[in-house]
Residue frames as qw, qx, qy, qz and C-alpha x, y, z in Angstrom:
[[0.843, 0.011, -0.525, 0.116, -18.12, 3.71, 6.69],
 [0.457, -0.758, 0.341, -0.317, -17.53, 3.64, 10.44],
 [0.691, 0.340, -0.621, 0.141, -14.41, 1.51, 10.77],
 [0.724, -0.326, -0.551, 0.256, -15.00, 0.30, 14.32],
 [0.067, 0.572, -0.246, 0.779, -14.80, 3.72, 16.01],
 [0.452, -0.340, -0.727, 0.390, -15.06, 3.89, 19.81],
 [0.004, -0.146, -0.238, 0.960, -16.33, 7.46, 20.08],
 [0.407, 0.497, 0.514, -0.568, -19.70, 8.99, 19.14],
 [0.068, 0.279, -0.607, -0.741, -19.15, 8.71, 15.39],
 [0.054, -0.258, -0.924, -0.276, -21.83, 6.06, 14.80],
 [0.021, 0.651, 0.621, -0.436, -24.44, 8.01, 16.76],
 [0.084, 0.583, -0.130, -0.798, -23.73, 11.09, 14.63],
 [0.082, 0.093, -0.797, -0.592, -24.13, 8.99, 11.48],
 [0.026, -0.452, -0.891, 0.039, -27.44, 7.61, 12.72],
 [0.044, 0.688, 0.367, -0.625, -28.71, 11.08, 13.54],
 [0.086, 0.454, -0.406, -0.788, -27.64, 12.42, 10.13],
 [0.043, -0.092, -0.909, -0.405, -29.29, 9.48, 8.33],
 [0.050, 0.587, 0.755, -0.287, -32.59, 10.22, 10.10],
 [0.097, 0.714, 0.098, -0.686, -32.48, 13.80, 8.82],
 [0.407, 0.615, -0.428, -0.523, -31.43, 12.93, 5.25],
 [0.927, 0.072, 0.340, -0.142, -32.28, 9.58, 3.65],
 [0.679, 0.676, -0.276, 0.075, -29.45, 10.03, 1.14],
 [0.049, -0.661, 0.691, -0.289, -26.94, 9.47, 3.95],
 [0.958, -0.093, -0.227, -0.145, -26.27, 5.75, 4.39],
 [0.136, -0.719, 0.638, -0.242, -23.91, 4.48, 7.04],
 [0.915, -0.008, -0.403, -0.010, -22.29, 1.11, 7.72],
 [0.401, -0.745, 0.477, -0.237, -20.64, 0.21, 10.99],
 [0.664, 0.328, -0.670, 0.046, -17.94, -2.42, 10.78],
 [0.835, -0.445, -0.320, -0.046, -17.70, -5.01, 13.56],
 [0.662, -0.573, 0.046, 0.481, -14.22, -3.82, 14.56],
 [0.087, 0.864, -0.299, -0.395, -11.39, -1.71, 13.24],
 [0.870, 0.259, 0.312, 0.281, -10.28, -3.30, 9.97],
 [0.473, -0.131, 0.255, 0.833, -7.71, -1.74, 7.66],
 [0.203, 0.559, 0.036, -0.803, -8.49, 1.59, 6.04],
 [0.235, 0.250, -0.693, -0.634, -8.46, -0.08, 2.63],
 [0.050, -0.287, -0.956, 0.017, -10.95, -2.69, 3.85],
 [0.142, 0.607, 0.476, -0.620, -13.28, 0.17, 4.82],
 [0.228, 0.472, -0.365, -0.769, -12.82, 1.68, 1.35],
 [0.133, 0.013, -0.928, -0.348, -13.65, -1.73, -0.14],
 [0.088, 0.466, 0.803, -0.361, -16.82, -1.87, 1.94],
 [0.231, 0.626, 0.119, -0.736, -17.85, 1.45, 0.41],
 [0.226, 0.370, -0.640, -0.634, -17.03, 0.41, -3.15],
 [0.003, 0.153, 0.986, 0.067, -18.98, -2.81, -2.67],
 [0.153, 0.610, 0.652, -0.424, -22.07, -0.72, -1.89],
 [0.070, 0.468, -0.198, -0.858, -21.60, 1.84, -4.68],
 [0.506, 0.482, 0.710, 0.081, -24.12, 2.00, -7.53],
 [0.207, 0.878, 0.093, -0.421, -23.71, 5.52, -8.95],
 [0.694, 0.705, -0.044, 0.138, -21.99, 6.64, -12.16],
 [0.456, 0.534, -0.482, 0.524, -18.92, 7.56, -10.11],
 [0.727, -0.621, -0.272, 0.114, -17.66, 7.17, -6.54],
 [0.170, 0.781, -0.367, 0.475, -15.30, 9.37, -4.51],
 [0.804, -0.288, -0.418, 0.309, -13.05, 7.81, -1.88],
 [0.110, 0.660, -0.282, 0.688, -12.04, 10.12, 0.94],
 [0.417, -0.217, -0.719, 0.511, -11.37, 10.09, 4.68],
 [0.249, -0.808, -0.478, -0.238, -13.62, 11.96, 7.08],
 [0.551, -0.555, -0.220, 0.583, -10.97, 13.87, 9.06],
 [0.234, 0.958, 0.107, -0.129, -10.90, 16.72, 6.46],
 [0.419, -0.521, 0.518, 0.533, -7.30, 16.03, 5.51],
 [0.303, 0.292, 0.726, 0.544, -8.92, 15.18, 2.18],
 [0.092, 0.295, 0.120, -0.943, -10.19, 18.64, 1.34],
 [0.423, 0.539, 0.719, -0.117, -13.87, 18.50, 0.19],
 [0.231, 0.798, -0.031, -0.557, -13.31, 21.69, -1.85],
 [0.081, -0.401, 0.764, 0.498, -11.42, 19.58, -4.40],
 [0.503, 0.305, 0.801, -0.113, -14.52, 17.51, -5.23],
 [0.504, 0.771, 0.148, -0.360, -15.71, 19.92, -7.99],
 [0.122, 0.690, -0.630, -0.336, -12.28, 19.56, -9.67],
 [0.331, -0.102, 0.937, 0.054, -12.63, 15.77, -9.58],
 [0.527, 0.541, 0.603, -0.257, -16.10, 15.99, -11.12],
 [0.362, 0.801, -0.193, -0.435, -14.91, 18.30, -13.92],
 [0.006, -0.485, 0.833, 0.266, -12.23, 15.77, -14.87],
 [0.424, 0.183, 0.880, -0.116, -14.82, 12.98, -14.75],
 [0.508, 0.711, 0.311, -0.374, -17.02, 14.98, -17.11],
 [0.230, 0.736, -0.500, -0.393, -14.03, 15.26, -19.46],
 [0.873, 0.263, -0.344, -0.225, -14.04, 11.47, -19.77],
 [0.201, 0.475, -0.796, 0.316, -11.54, 10.27, -17.16],
 [0.777, -0.294, -0.529, -0.173, -12.31, 7.06, -15.28],
 [0.700, -0.459, -0.327, 0.438, -9.88, 7.72, -12.45],
 [0.109, 0.845, -0.100, 0.513, -9.05, 11.16, -11.07],
 [0.752, -0.252, -0.407, 0.453, -6.25, 10.85, -8.50],
 [0.207, -0.968, 0.037, -0.138, -5.33, 13.47, -5.92],
 [0.749, 0.245, -0.291, 0.542, -1.57, 14.00, -5.86],
 [0.492, -0.834, -0.141, 0.205, -0.21, 15.40, -2.61],
 [0.535, 0.654, -0.131, 0.519, 2.34, 18.14, -3.32],
 [0.005, 0.560, -0.472, 0.680, 2.85, 19.22, 0.30],
 [0.737, -0.381, -0.559, -0.003, 2.80, 17.20, 3.53],
 [0.118, 0.548, -0.404, 0.723, 3.86, 19.86, 6.03],
 [0.668, -0.470, 0.165, -0.552, 1.46, 18.50, 8.67],
 [0.983, -0.057, -0.172, 0.043, 3.25, 15.12, 8.60],
 [0.557, -0.732, 0.320, 0.228, 6.43, 14.73, 10.72],
 [0.205, 0.755, -0.549, -0.295, 9.76, 14.87, 8.86],
 [0.274, -0.278, 0.918, 0.069, 10.63, 11.18, 9.32],
 [0.574, 0.402, 0.687, -0.192, 7.21, 10.03, 8.06],
 [0.469, 0.801, -0.058, -0.368, 7.47, 12.36, 5.05],
 [0.071, 0.629, -0.735, -0.243, 10.85, 10.89, 4.13],
 [0.397, -0.022, 0.916, -0.050, 9.59, 7.32, 4.56],
 [0.589, 0.604, 0.422, -0.332, 6.60, 8.13, 2.36],
 [0.361, 0.790, -0.353, -0.347, 8.90, 9.47, -0.36],
 [0.115, -0.422, 0.891, 0.120, 11.10, 6.37, -0.17],
 [0.546, 0.232, 0.774, -0.222, 8.04, 4.11, -0.32],
 [0.597, 0.706, 0.171, -0.340, 6.73, 5.74, -3.50],
 [0.232, 0.722, -0.589, -0.278, 10.13, 5.62, -5.22],
 [0.236, -0.231, 0.944, 0.011, 10.59, 1.93, -4.42],
 [0.560, 0.397, 0.666, -0.293, 6.98, 1.06, -5.28],
 [0.503, 0.758, -0.081, -0.408, 7.18, 2.96, -8.56],
 [0.137, 0.597, -0.758, -0.225, 10.37, 1.14, -9.54],
 [0.303, -0.082, 0.944, -0.100, 9.24, -2.35, -8.50],
 [0.518, 0.508, 0.631, -0.274, 5.79, -2.05, -10.08],
 [0.419, 0.176, 0.537, 0.711, 7.32, -0.69, -13.32],
 [0.029, 0.014, -0.054, -0.998, 5.79, 2.77, -12.85],
 [0.254, -0.494, -0.766, -0.323, 2.23, 1.49, -12.34],
 [0.378, -0.736, -0.486, 0.282, 1.88, 3.40, -9.04],
 [0.234, 0.784, 0.027, 0.574, 2.11, 7.19, -9.52],
 [0.460, 0.010, -0.497, 0.735, 4.26, 8.99, -6.97],
 [0.004, -0.069, -0.399, 0.915, 2.62, 10.81, -4.02],
 [0.466, -0.313, -0.469, -0.682, -0.96, 9.95, -4.96],
 [0.297, -0.156, 0.673, -0.659, -3.33, 9.49, -2.03],
 [0.158, 0.311, 0.936, -0.043, -6.40, 7.34, -1.47],
 [0.275, 0.634, 0.293, -0.661, -8.50, 10.44, -2.17],
 [0.070, -0.140, 0.724, 0.672, -9.81, 9.91, -5.70],
 [0.670, 0.322, 0.144, -0.653, -12.77, 9.69, -8.04],
 [0.245, -0.096, 0.928, 0.264, -13.59, 6.42, -9.79],
 [0.550, 0.098, -0.359, -0.748, -16.03, 5.87, -12.62],
 [0.862, -0.108, 0.253, -0.426, -18.48, 3.00, -12.32],
 [0.919, 0.311, -0.241, 0.020, -16.47, 0.73, -14.59],
 [0.310, 0.578, -0.604, 0.454, -13.28, 1.57, -12.66],
 [0.391, -0.384, 0.617, -0.565, -14.65, 0.85, -9.19],
 [0.933, 0.059, 0.068, -0.347, -16.52, -2.21, -10.50],
 [0.759, 0.437, -0.453, 0.168, -13.20, -3.57, -11.77],
 [0.049, 0.532, -0.644, 0.547, -11.44, -2.82, -8.46],
 [0.641, -0.272, 0.458, -0.552, -14.04, -4.60, -6.36],
 [0.941, 0.195, -0.227, -0.160, -13.56, -7.75, -8.43],
 [0.510, 0.435, -0.620, 0.407, -10.03, -7.96, -6.98],
 [0.727, -0.598, -0.118, -0.316, -10.53, -9.68, -3.62],
 [0.652, 0.208, -0.560, 0.467, -7.01, -10.25, -2.32],
 [0.582, -0.637, -0.454, 0.220, -6.73, -10.07, 1.45],
 [0.422, -0.412, -0.054, 0.806, -4.03, -7.42, 1.66],
 [0.286, 0.852, 0.425, 0.105, -5.95, -4.39, 0.40],
 [0.328, -0.415, 0.135, 0.838, -4.04, -1.50, -1.16],
 [0.441, 0.753, 0.446, -0.197, -6.56, 0.57, -3.09],
 [0.112, 0.835, -0.314, -0.437, -3.91, 2.76, -4.70],
 [0.202, -0.342, 0.855, 0.333, -2.19, -0.31, -6.10],
 [0.426, 0.383, 0.819, -0.018, -5.44, -1.95, -7.19],
 [0.346, 0.842, 0.197, -0.364, -6.52, 1.24, -8.93],
 [0.036, 0.699, -0.562, -0.440, -3.21, 1.41, -10.77],
 [0.341, -0.093, 0.915, 0.194, -3.53, -2.23, -11.81],
 [0.470, 0.561, 0.671, -0.119, -7.02, -1.97, -13.34],
 [0.337, 0.064, 0.427, 0.837, -5.94, 1.01, -15.43],
 [0.170, 0.823, 0.538, 0.060, -8.53, 2.96, -17.47],
 [0.310, 0.670, 0.064, 0.671, -8.14, 6.59, -18.48],
 [0.595, -0.607, -0.345, 0.398, -6.46, 8.33, -15.54],
 [0.256, 0.703, -0.077, 0.659, -5.43, 11.88, -14.62],
 [0.518, -0.322, -0.510, 0.607, -4.33, 13.77, -11.51],
 [0.093, -0.885, -0.097, -0.445, -5.19, 16.94, -9.63],
 [0.474, 0.221, -0.528, 0.670, -2.79, 18.45, -7.10],
 [0.514, -0.764, -0.199, -0.334, -3.54, 19.23, -3.46],
 [0.102, 0.511, -0.648, 0.555, -1.84, 19.84, -0.13],
 [0.534, -0.303, -0.777, 0.140, -2.31, 17.58, 2.88],
 [0.309, -0.692, -0.009, -0.653, -4.48, 19.56, 5.28],
 [0.050, -0.279, 0.761, -0.583, -4.18, 19.39, 9.06],
 [0.276, -0.343, -0.898, -0.021, -6.48, 16.92, 10.77],
 [0.308, -0.599, -0.203, -0.711, -9.71, 18.63, 11.88],
 [0.609, -0.540, 0.313, -0.489, -10.12, 16.70, 15.14],
 [0.975, -0.170, 0.131, -0.063, -8.94, 13.61, 16.96],
 [0.289, -0.649, 0.659, 0.247, -5.69, 11.71, 16.53],
 [0.691, 0.446, -0.463, -0.331, -4.58, 9.75, 13.50],
 [0.931, -0.236, 0.275, -0.040, -4.23, 6.00, 14.08],
 [0.819, 0.473, -0.077, 0.316, -1.63, 5.93, 11.29],
 [0.145, 0.785, -0.362, 0.482, 0.48, 8.54, 13.08],
 [0.631, -0.576, 0.403, -0.328, 0.29, 6.53, 16.32],
 [0.990, 0.118, -0.028, 0.069, 1.69, 3.42, 14.61],
 [0.579, -0.604, 0.375, 0.399, 5.34, 2.65, 15.21],
 [0.249, 0.691, -0.513, -0.444, 7.89, 3.18, 12.45],
 [0.201, -0.189, 0.954, 0.115, 8.38, -0.61, 12.37],
 [0.462, 0.451, 0.724, -0.243, 4.64, -1.18, 11.76],
 [0.404, 0.785, -0.017, -0.469, 4.55, 1.46, 9.02],
 [0.103, 0.578, -0.730, -0.350, 7.58, -0.04, 7.23],
 [0.321, 0.018, 0.947, -0.023, 6.18, -3.59, 7.56],
 [0.496, 0.609, 0.525, -0.328, 2.84, -2.55, 6.07],
 [0.316, 0.782, -0.280, -0.458, 4.58, -0.65, 3.27],
 [0.082, -0.387, 0.882, 0.256, 6.69, -3.69, 2.38],
 [0.408, 0.273, 0.863, -0.118, 3.60, -5.90, 2.27],
 [0.451, 0.743, 0.229, -0.439, 1.82, -3.38, 0.02],
 [0.212, 0.690, -0.552, -0.418, 4.72, -3.34, -2.42],
 [0.142, -0.224, 0.956, 0.128, 5.24, -7.11, -2.48],
 [0.489, 0.394, 0.709, -0.320, 1.50, -7.70, -2.92],
 [0.530, 0.775, 0.134, -0.318, 1.67, -5.93, -6.26],
 [0.453, 0.735, -0.493, -0.110, 4.92, -7.18, -7.75],
 [0.972, -0.170, 0.127, 0.101, 6.84, -10.44, -8.03],
 [0.496, 0.779, -0.301, 0.237, 9.97, -8.67, -9.27],
 [0.326, -0.721, 0.569, -0.226, 11.88, -9.19, -5.98],
 [0.899, -0.084, 0.428, -0.035, 11.66, -12.95, -6.54],
 [0.766, 0.603, 0.003, 0.222, 13.31, -12.47, -9.92],
 [0.078, 0.864, -0.404, 0.289, 15.97, -10.32, -8.30],
 [0.696, -0.490, 0.509, -0.128, 16.69, -13.08, -5.78],
 [0.926, 0.239, 0.264, 0.128, 17.26, -15.53, -8.64],
 [0.533, 0.766, -0.141, 0.331, 19.62, -13.13, -10.39],
 [0.287, -0.811, 0.442, -0.253, 21.43, -12.39, -7.11],
 [0.854, -0.260, 0.450, -0.009, 22.03, -16.10, -6.58],
 [0.837, 0.473, 0.143, 0.235, 23.29, -16.48, -10.15],
 [0.257, 0.870, -0.257, 0.333, 25.65, -13.50, -9.93],
 [0.491, -0.690, 0.492, -0.202, 27.01, -14.63, -6.55],
 [0.932, -0.025, 0.356, 0.058, 27.50, -18.20, -7.84],
 [0.713, 0.620, 0.001, 0.328, 29.42, -17.04, -10.92],
 [0.012, -0.881, 0.333, -0.337, 31.40, -14.59, -8.80],
 [0.730, -0.520, 0.430, -0.107, 32.30, -17.33, -6.34],
 [0.930, 0.223, 0.203, 0.209, 33.61, -19.57, -9.12],
 [0.491, 0.747, -0.137, 0.426, 35.90, -16.83, -10.47],
 [0.312, -0.819, 0.359, -0.321, 37.03, -15.88, -6.96],
 [0.877, -0.311, 0.366, 0.015, 37.93, -19.48, -6.11],
 [0.831, 0.441, 0.093, 0.327, 39.81, -19.81, -9.41],
 [0.184, 0.861, -0.240, 0.408, 41.72, -16.62, -8.64],
 [0.571, -0.678, 0.412, -0.211, 42.63, -17.87, -5.16],
 [0.961, -0.008, 0.243, 0.130, 43.78, -21.22, -6.56],
 [0.650, 0.623, -0.063, 0.430, 46.16, -19.49, -8.98],
 [0.124, -0.859, 0.296, -0.399, 47.35, -17.14, -6.26],
 [0.774, -0.507, 0.363, -0.111, 48.09, -20.00, -3.87],
 [0.930, 0.220, 0.137, 0.260, 49.95, -21.98, -6.57],
 [0.493, 0.700, -0.113, 0.505, 52.17, -19.01, -7.41],
 [0.003, -0.667, 0.370, -0.646, 52.71, -17.49, -3.98],
 [0.303, -0.050, -0.864, 0.398, 51.68, -20.14, -1.50],
 [0.409, -0.688, -0.549, -0.241, 48.88, -20.05, 1.03],
 [0.115, 0.451, -0.372, 0.803, 49.41, -17.05, 3.31],
 [0.240, -0.343, -0.787, 0.454, 48.35, -17.12, 6.93],
 [0.141, 0.303, 0.175, -0.926, 46.90, -13.65, 6.55],
 [0.309, -0.072, -0.612, -0.725, 43.48, -13.28, 4.98],
 [0.122, -0.337, -0.896, 0.260, 41.35, -14.67, 7.73],
 [0.140, 0.467, 0.321, -0.812, 39.57, -11.31, 8.05],
 [0.310, 0.251, -0.489, -0.776, 38.78, -11.30, 4.34],
 [0.294, -0.135, -0.924, -0.202, 37.22, -14.72, 4.53],
 [0.058, -0.438, -0.730, 0.521, 35.18, -13.76, 7.58],
 [0.202, 0.409, 0.010, -0.890, 34.06, -10.59, 5.80],
 [0.346, 0.095, -0.699, -0.618, 32.96, -12.55, 2.76],
 [0.225, -0.273, -0.930, 0.101, 31.12, -15.00, 4.99],
 [0.044, 0.465, 0.514, -0.719, 29.28, -12.19, 6.77],
 [0.289, 0.333, -0.263, -0.858, 28.32, -10.48, 3.51],
 [0.337, -0.016, -0.852, -0.400, 27.10, -13.75, 2.04],
 [0.147, -0.363, -0.857, 0.335, 25.09, -14.51, 5.18],
 [0.146, 0.431, 0.257, -0.852, 23.53, -11.03, 5.14],
 [0.366, 0.215, -0.503, -0.752, 22.48, -11.42, 1.51],
 [0.289, -0.137, -0.942, -0.104, 21.13, -14.88, 2.28],
 [0.040, -0.426, -0.711, 0.559, 19.05, -13.59, 5.19],
 [0.246, 0.373, -0.047, -0.893, 17.75, -10.69, 3.08],
 [0.388, 0.083, -0.722, -0.567, 16.60, -13.12, 0.39],
 [0.240, -0.275, -0.916, 0.166, 14.99, -15.40, 2.98],
 [0.073, 0.388, 0.444, -0.804, 13.20, -12.34, 4.41],
 [0.376, 0.249, -0.323, -0.832, 11.67, -11.47, 1.04],
 [0.401, -0.064, -0.872, -0.274, 10.56, -15.07, 0.57],
 [0.128, -0.313, -0.803, 0.491, 9.03, -15.03, 4.06],
 [0.250, 0.323, 0.133, -0.903, 7.04, -11.89, 3.16],
 [0.478, 0.132, -0.576, -0.649, 5.60, -13.61, 0.10],
 [0.344, -0.153, -0.924, 0.065, 4.79, -16.74, 2.10],
 [0.032, 0.315, 0.588, -0.744, 2.99, -14.56, 4.65],
 [0.398, 0.271, -0.148, -0.864, 0.90, -12.98, 1.89],
 [0.474, 0.026, -0.800, -0.367, 0.08, -16.42, 0.48],
 [0.185, -0.199, -0.871, 0.410, -0.93, -17.57, 3.97],
 [0.236, 0.331, 0.344, -0.847, -3.38, -14.68, 4.29],
 [0.461, 0.226, -0.431, -0.742, -4.85, -15.38, 0.86],
 [0.397, -0.016, -0.901, -0.175, -5.45, -19.12, 1.30],
 [0.044, 0.221, 0.770, -0.597, -7.49, -18.54, 4.47],
 [0.101, -0.400, -0.636, -0.653, -10.11, -16.77, 2.31],
 [0.124, -0.520, -0.622, 0.573, -11.55, -14.81, 5.21],
 [0.187, 0.870, 0.420, 0.180, -13.99, -11.97, 4.43],
 [0.421, 0.426, -0.083, 0.796, -12.33, -8.62, 3.87],
 [0.144, -0.220, 0.344, -0.901, -14.56, -7.00, 6.48],
 [0.188, -0.453, -0.870, 0.057, -17.67, -7.65, 8.58],
 [0.200, -0.420, -0.103, -0.879, -20.56, -5.18, 8.87],
 [0.060, -0.168, -0.818, 0.546, -22.15, -5.08, 12.31],
 [0.195, 0.696, 0.617, -0.311, -25.05, -2.78, 11.46],
 [0.224, 0.201, 0.384, 0.873, -26.21, -0.15, 9.01],
 [0.246, 0.234, 0.239, -0.910, -28.69, 2.67, 8.76],
 [0.596, 0.081, -0.494, -0.628, -30.64, 0.55, 6.29],
 [0.655, -0.273, 0.526, -0.469, -32.71, -1.82, 8.38],
 [0.924, 0.183, 0.299, -0.150, -33.08, -4.52, 5.75],
 [0.345, 0.752, -0.545, -0.137, -29.59, -4.32, 4.23],
 [0.992, -0.008, -0.124, 0.000, -27.99, -7.69, 3.57]]
C-alpha cells in the first residue's frame, strides 16, 4: 500500500510487480492515515492469514516465521510487543508509555501494553476487523475489540532503514491529540467519569455551603477568605473546562462519523482491472 508517497516508491512497486505477479500494489490518492492504509490492505486480503507491517524495516521481517508458528498453533491474532524503543527519542518513549497505561485503564485492559501495529491476523480475525468502518481508524484498538484467540511475541524497535518518519516529524501537540482521539474512540468511560465528577462536586458543594453557614452563624462572616473563594472558583472552572473538552472530543468523533466519507481512495493499482 503506497500511502500517497512523493518519492519513487510507486515506481519501485510497479517494477517489482512486473517481475513477480504475486506482488500487488495499490497507490492511494493522497496521504491518508497509516491505519487507513492498513484497512486498504485488509480489505484486499483473501488468504488464510494476513500480516500487517510497515515497509521501513522497523518491523523486522525476521519475526515473520515466529508469527506463522503461533498461527499454526491455533492463534487468530499474534501481536508484536515492543520491549525496547531505543531508536525513539526519550520524550516520545515516555508519551507512548503514558498512552498505553491510560488506554489500558480506560478500555478495561482490552488494549495490551506496548503492542505495535505489526501483527498476524487469521482470516476470521481480519474479516471481523474490516467490518468495523468507523472513520477514526486505530487498528490496535479494533483488533483488541474483535477478540479471538490472541498471543504475543516480543521484539525490539529497529532503526529506520531509510528516509524520515512522518510520525517523528509530527509535533508533540499533534501526537497527543491523535492519541486522545484513539482512546476516546474506543471507550465511553470518560463520559461516565464526567457524570460522577459532577455528582461528587455537587454533593461536596452542598456540604461546604452548610459548613460555611454554621461557621458564619457561630463566628460571623470574616472579611478574610476572598483568596479561598477565588481558588475554589478557579478549580471549579478548570474542572468544568476539562469536562467540556472531553465532550468536545466526542462531538468531533461523532462529526467525523456522520459524514460517512470513504476511509481511503485508491488512485491506481498494479492490477489493471481492479475495482
